[in-house]
Steps between C-alpha positions, in 0.01 A plus 500: 500500500275246337427144613635198315324164545633169373282195452536179302275212397546154358243278333400136450601327824809313384700303757787749450283761676643349818855588396384843386324577827817405692705735280252780564519440878879525487478854365179618677307516170122486523265379228202296387485148354199429279428130531250273324425151623653362182681638196624314191791742450684428822750226578304398810213674674529595865322279752258654748751460781764681291256781423423529871871522574549770235223711651713560807734729307318613182149599404297231321269610219240330282584372151191287428483129586642352179687794345193552284536786254182687577433632148523144362206363698137569583388764751373233734830312492700823548285594798551156652879515453523845659271435795618149578869585496447767768312265733751219440804714576342655808419152629861392434685793658244616757529864390306738274598489134446850362686513171440315171695467176331374181710229332699643207349839588185448291175629648198716426260720696281204593797325660569809707139487622550133593811592700315771691212260566746244639649759735828581328611862538793508257600351165854486369521530124789434258511860377860620536706822514281656771655676799275790609273417795250770405445326164388170660133444426273489803131451436285504811771335703599239240859566392657386172876466546720528188864396515825669405726220375500126449774265614568402141722627218244666271594652167424866445253395231306293754462798736392728215236247394364488854481880511314511168263221605398696811515847338765578759685773308588718800744237635705484182727805530641396840514134390689591183760676713533225763459180298757222510443141392644382833219503754739592779657794315163636392352458848802675652453784254136536603587494870758776446244702306241463774747592774579815305131588483464446873779748564331766286140485630281354775290264288483123550661253260547124485689227324316169445701201379308190391585160358489122543738289708491229234641752255776593745592130493462467124718799414745471793412841647556422868838670528384819328189507718699460820732784401198718417340429840828561681539839330141588587553408861801734513316789332376766743147638487311204350187382680434129442143375480286223353236558234205537735692747714571713192129481412415616852732798454315592181161461667601704803591788277171512318345387177731507197782650705 
């Protein structure tokens, strides 16, 4: 029997993260919130006291100070944004901040080096359709965490473009079979697929849902998300964890598990 881990992560630090964290608590869902000090995309940024309150139930991760897209600025500015956000968040919540997410998912090798230098041990990307723990990249203890699905109704064309952009051709056959434009239906298909794999072998798998609470507001996705979390909570055999805990599982099992 294989192991099935579930994690989720949400970006940008919108005020609706408070509602989202409460929903997660109601169904014993664990996850990571990647929070910048400010972000132009959100309705209202979280205050430091609100971030501190959030940290009692979810993991807090770095997301730069100003939601700076790292590939759109100088190396010195990128380094500052990465290093300063870690120190700022740790001062705010009084806990280590181990995981980082580059805004919009754009980064290069130099930005990974800056993260390691700052003391981050994991980076969540926006690559999707991943679900095999052994495929998660672990380089000298620094883990790059791809996701499985986004809390958003993507077209099939959008997913195919993402696969082509990342030369991710191996994910396509399963995706082509499981795709549905409804994020909940597609996610449920993937969870069923993973549970089937766990019954057939003793490998480790995961499902990683990511999104933005401001998009949940914008597209009225709260009811569908609550139903999804409720069904997860009632599903046997799922191990819930945050992003850093999943990274620790990868690290514990060796390089490039």
